[in-house]
Each structure stands twice: as structure tokens, then as C-alpha cells.
C-alpha positions, 0 to 999 in steps of 0.5 A: 581774147580781149585786147586791153585799150589801156595804153602803156603810159609810163605816167598816166596823164592827168586830165581835168574834166570840166562839166556841169552835167552829172550824166556827161561827167560820169560818162566822160569819166568812164571813158577816160578811166578806160584809157588809164587817165587820172581824172580831176573834175571841176563843175564850172569855169570858176573851179576850172580856173582855180584848179588850173592855177594850183595844179598841172594837168596834161589835158583839159576837157572843157564844156562850153555852156556852164553856170558861174563862168562859161568854158570860153571865159574860163579858157581865156583866164586860164590862157593868161597864166597857162598858155601851153596846156591843151584845152579841148572844148565839149559842147553840143552847140555846133552851128557855124556861128558857134564854131567861129565864136569858139575859134576866136 
């Protein structure tokens, strides 16, 4: 008997997925769908800031390296008007200097 991975949400969480790479976007979306999330997508930091300015999300998954506006800059702009929504960065850059830069 297969156990369902979908939590018993009373309201499915709204997640903003910010990712410029089509393959990563598709894979991440599938993962979030398995857990019953409502997903909205932005392909760069500019789109993410615009969406966050007009809509409410429970969680943001933010790529770091993107065209037009990178994830760090987008997060800084979002924090000016939304200090509460959790923003989790996603990146393949994991060197010690990268990590310290992202935390600052």
C-alpha cells in the first residue's frame, strides 16, 4: 500500500518559485506539487519583486544567479515591503565565500 506524501493542509500553501532555468523550474514545480502546494512562477528577480508586491505567498524559493535582477538583490528589495515571508535561496554556489555573502 502506497502512502500519500500530501500533508493534510486545510489551505494549500502558496509558493512563489523564482527560477530562470527551465529544467530546474519544472523539477522544483513537480516536487512542490507532490506536497500539494499552489505554485506561482517568476523567471527572474524583477518578476519576483513585482509578484511579491501584489500577491501574498506563504514561502518563496529564490534562485540566486538570474538575469535582470539576481536573487540577493530581489530579496533585499522584497524585504523593504515584506519583512515576514520566508525566502529560501536555491543555488549551486556553495563555497564558503558565497555562503557568507548570502547571509550578509
